[in-house]
N, C-alpha and C positions, 0 to 999 in steps of 0.2 A: 868676151862672151861669144861664144861661137854660134850664134844663130846664123849660120852660113846660109846664104840664099843661092838660088840657081845661077846667079851672076855674082860678081865680086860684091861683097856686102859692105858698102861704105856707109858711114854714119854721118857724113856731111849732109844735112837734111834741111828741108823747108820746115819751118816751125812757126807756130802762131800761138798767141795767148788764148787759153781756154779756161774759163771759170764758169762753173754751173752751180745754181742753187739746188741743193739736194736735201732730201729728208735725212739730215745728218745731225748727230750729236757730237759736239766738239769734246775732245779728250783733255783732261788735265795733264800736267807734267807727270812723267813716270820715271822710275829708275830703270835703266837698261844695264844689265850686268853682263860682263864678258866672262864666258866660261872656257874659252879656248882661244889661242892666238898663235901667231907665227906660222900661219897656214899659207900654202902656195896655190893661188887661184882656186880658192875654196868654192865648192859647189853643193851637191845634194847631201842630205843628212837624214838619218832615220834611227829610231831607237830599236835595239835588239832585244831578244827575250830575256837577257840578263840585266836589263835596265841600263845598259851602256848606250851612249850616243855614238853612232858611227858616222863619219864625215868623209866625203870624197874630196881629193885634191887633184885638180887637173894637171898639176905639175908646172915645171919651168922649161919645158922643151928639152933641147939638147944641142948636139953639134953635128947632127947628120941631116943629109938632104936639105941643106939650107938653100932657100930660094926666095923669090919675091912672095910676100904674103898675099894670099888670094882675097883677104879682107882688107888689108892695108897695103896696096901694091907698092907704095913708096918705101916700105920697110921689109927687112929680111925676117924670115921665120924658119925655125929649125925644129927637128924632132929628136926625142931621146926617151929613155925609160925612167922618167922622173916623177910619174904620177904615183899616188898612194891613197890608202884608206887609213884614217886615224880613228882610234877609239878613245872616247872620253869617259872615264870612270873614276869615281871617288875624287874628283878634282884633278886628276892626272890625265895627260894625253899621251898616247903612244901610237906610233905607226905599226899597224898590224898586217898591212899588205903593201908591198912596194913593187918596184920594177914594172910599173904600168906605163903604157905608151902616152906620150905627151907631145903636143905641138904648141909652140909659143913664139912670140916675137923675139928677135935677137938684136941686141944683147940684153934688153930690159926684162925679158921673160914675162911680159904682160900678155893679157888676153889668151891665156892657156886654154887648150882644148884637150880633153882626155877623159879621165874618170869623172863622169857627169852626175851619177846618181847611184844610190844604194837603197834597197828595200828588203824587207823580210816577209816570208809567207807565213801562213797561220801556224805552221809547224816550227817556225823559228829559223828556217833556212835562209841564208843571205843570197841576194842576187845583185850583180854589179852591172851598170850600163856604162859602156865606153863610147864616147862620141866620135865625131868626124866620120870619115869613111875609109875603109881598108882598100884603097885603090891599088893598082898594080905596083906603083912606085913604093908605097908603104910596105906592101907585103914582101917585097924583095929587100927590104932594109934589115940588116942583121941586128935588130933591137933585142932579140932574145926575150921578148915580152909578148903579151896577148895582142891581138889585132885591134885596130880601131874599128868602130862601127858595129859592135856586137853586144849582145846581152849574155852575161855569164852567171852560172851558179858557182858560188864560192865555198871553199872549205878553208876556214880560218886556221884549222889545226895543221893542215899541210901546205896551205898557200896555193892549192890547186884551183884552177878555174876551168869550168866545163862550159863550152859554148851552148847556149840555148837557142839563140837566133842570130844568124848572120844578116844583119839588117842591110848593110851596104850591098851585099850580093843580091839580096831580094830587090832592092831599089834599082840596081843596074839591070837585072833581068826584066823588070817591069818597064823601064825607060832608059836605055843605054845612052840616050842623047844628052842627058843632064849630067854634064861633067864640069868640074872645077877647072880653072886655068892650068893647074898642075897635072891634069889627067885623071885625078881621083874622082870617084863617084860623088855626085852632089848630094850629100846626105849628112845629117848631124842629129842623131837621136839625143835629146837633151834630158828628158826625165821620164819616169814611169811610175806606175802604181800597180799593186797586186790586189786582185779580188778573187778569192777562191783559188782555182787552179789556173788563172789567166792573168797575164801581164798586159797592161795597156801602156803604149810607148808613144810619146810625143816626138815626132821627127820634125824639128824646127825648119830644117832646110827644105824638106819636101812638102811642107804645109799639110800634114796629115797626122792622124793617130793610127797606130798599128795595134793589133792584138796578137798574142801568141800563147799557146798553152805552155805551162811550166815544164812539160816533158819535151818541149821543142817542136811540137806538132802544130799545124794549122796557123802558120804565120800569114797574116793577111792585113789588108788595109781596111780599117773600120770606118773612117770618115775622112774626106778630103775637104780642105777649106779653100774656096775659090779666091781669086784676087779681089780686092776691094777698090773702091774709087773715092778719091778725094777731089771735091769740086771747089775750084777757086774762081775768082771773078774772071779769069782769063783762060782757064783750061781745066781739063779733067785729068787727074794723075792716078794711074793704077799702082797699087802697092800690095805686097803679099801679106798673108795672115800671120805667119810665123807662130805656130802653137808652142807653148812652153810647158807649163805645169798641167798635170792631170790628177783628178781626184774623183772618188766615188761619193756621191751625195747621199743624204739620208733617204732619198727616194730611189736609190740604187741606179740613178742615171749617172752618166759620165760628164764631168765638168772640166773645161779646158780653158786655160788662160792664154792670152794673146799678147805677143810682143809688138807686132806690126813691123813691116819692112820699110825700106826707103820709099818715101821721104820721112818716115816715122812721124806721122801727124799726131800732134798732141791731143789728148782726149779722145782718141779713136780706138783705143785698145778695149776689147770686150772680154767678158767671161761667157763662154758658150755652154749650153746644155745639150748633150747628145742623148736622145731617147732610144728606146728599143728599136725604133724604125731606122736608126742610123742617121737621122737628120739632125743637123745642128741649128739651134735657135739661140738668140742672144738672151742670156739670163740677166746680165748686168753690164752697163756700158759706162763710158766717160772716164776711163783710165788711160794711163800712158805707159807703154812698154812694161807689161806685166811679166814677171819671171816665174811666179809660182802661186799656188793656192792650196788650201787645205780646210777641211771641216773639223770642228771639235765635236764632242759628244752631245752638245746641246743644239747642234744644227747651225751654229754660227760659221760663216765662211770667212776665211782670212785671205786677203789678196796682197801680194807683195810687188811694189814698184821698185825697179832698179835704182832710179833717181827721180827727183821731182822737177828737174829742169833739163833742158837739152844738154847732152854731155859736153858740147863745145863751149858752154857757158862757164865751165869749170867748177860747178857746184854739183857734186855727186850724192848729196843727201837723199836717202831713199825714204819710203813710207811703208808702214804696215797698216792696212785698212781692214776693219771688221765689218762684215755685212750680216746683220741679224736675219733670222728667218722671215721677218716682216719687211725686209728690204732696207731698214734703217742702217745708215753707215756711220762709223766712227773712225777717225784717224787716230790709231792708238799711239803710234810713234812717227814722227817726221824729223829726220835728222837725229840729233841727240846721240850721235855715235853710229847711227845706221847709215851706211853709204854703199853704193855699188852692190846692192842686195841681190843675191843670186838664187836663194832657195830657202824654204822653210819647212818645218814639221811641227806637229803638236806633240808635246811630251805627255807621259803618263800622269804628270802633276797638273796638267791643264795649261801649262805655260806654252808660249810659242817660241821656238828656237829658230834663229835666222842666221844664214851665212851672210857675212858682211865683208866689204872690201874684196869682193870676189873676182875682180878683174886684174889682179896683180899678185906678185909673189911676196912672201915673207910676212906681210902685214895682215893677212886674212884672219878673220875672227868668227867665232860663233857667239851670238848674243842670246840672252834669255830675257823674255818679255812676258810679264804676267798680266793678262787682260783684266783680271778681277781686281788688281791693285790700282786700276785706273778708274776713278769715280766718274760716273756719267753726269752730264749737265742736265738740268731740267728743261733747257732750251731744245725745241724740236727741230728748229731750222738753223742751218749754218751754211756758210759758203765754203765749198771744198774745191780747191784748185789742184788740178792734176797737171804736172809738168812732164816734159819728155824724159824718158828714161835713156840716158846716154849709154848705149851699149856698144861696146867695141866688138871685136870678132869673137869673143869668148862664148857668146851665147849659143849657141847653135848647138820642175822638179817638183802634193804628191799625195796624192796622199789622201788619206781618209781623215 
């Protein structure tokens, strides 16, 4: 998961147990159905105007520009044109866009970075967000594929991609001192949403949300998230915000999920609300390493945790949490086939579709979860434990 930070993003982290009594309704067991599988570092997903579900795959890297990974320095990472977009329709899955740039660990192909998200505007036009940054080294690579670090308008009929926003160049112009160890611009746009004629982009590496008109004009920083502080008995530790998912709420405000950077403190990830004044306030807290969020038509907010325990504990079971308009929380799914969860979207049928096993190749899945099939308990209080989301380098997804 490529939530690349301004320095090498290691996930060896301080962690502590965090359990909090919340106004929570526990969920009964539910059926989680698999609607797609065999995906490579699966990421963002969105329904198109034809009712098909489109899913991005960050790919498996390649065999070019192999060097020490800037997120896992002890391992090699390489690039190649192995990213793709897959369409799921009538129970069948098909790659409808290929040859997209990909960066992944070698030889495992884990923690891919590349095609991070896909969204459609009101007219049904698709847009694709490619993560990482198009630094000098990458631009000189003969991939014969689109650049990293840009937002593109897509023509599925021809396979053509038209650049809407060169995010890495924008970030370099704003602050050329923020470079990754390989010399590339420290940037990783991870997800975006579209409202009207504007795209809102979460740049996880730069701790900010950008906005740009869909005609490519007026690319700007909408809100920046400052470093936060973890206070322990012996010291204060600064960590970065790392914004991930973005969504427009029923009140037309922008909502942003937070992964948190090193040391990845458990229970310290927030959901922020950004008002018209551009100021961010905490809407909901107590989560751990959120990767995405989305609202349904009834105003319920769904938050996705990559995993419920620190990644190094070896348990990558994730959680899907529903937050009602009155603030009541329900954990709809915890584990039960959901692990390394990277993105979600709400389907026209009201179900939640989630990208699972999104930190590795071949085994990635898309799960369908129907919140209405999960009976609510009459109990008003529950104990909800939020564990650390073990995110590797891939982070670095939407939605309304």
